[in-house]
Steps between C-alpha positions, in 0.01 A plus 500: 500500500621846412406820680502849356415836652320774312538864603258740333486877489148638477408867513184558698284812496281533808249746636525567874235643730573609856316708757683773692362675803590820677357770722445718192467448125841661457665260747347190337592628154858569611533146638376359169730726299812419705461122489738345244384135507157353573451383857403151614134597520484619139267320261633434152381372165738373232394683185763379251790258470775463245744211468851634437736201521566158647810294569494123537798336665590142588521463877523127560516163339428168668672202343257207524730256317305492174632636175 
């Protein structure tokens, strides 16, 4: 038996939705504006994917005695 590993690169486009709260509209808006990455509570939907490349590499071979 032979084993191979496949590593794929896929570009994913996602839409994130997150709720921010604050004492005022300005404070909540500033929190939303200053956040660089979505938080753990963010909801997301994958809107598009694109396959870019894949590499397949031999990682192991079991010699069972047959040829």
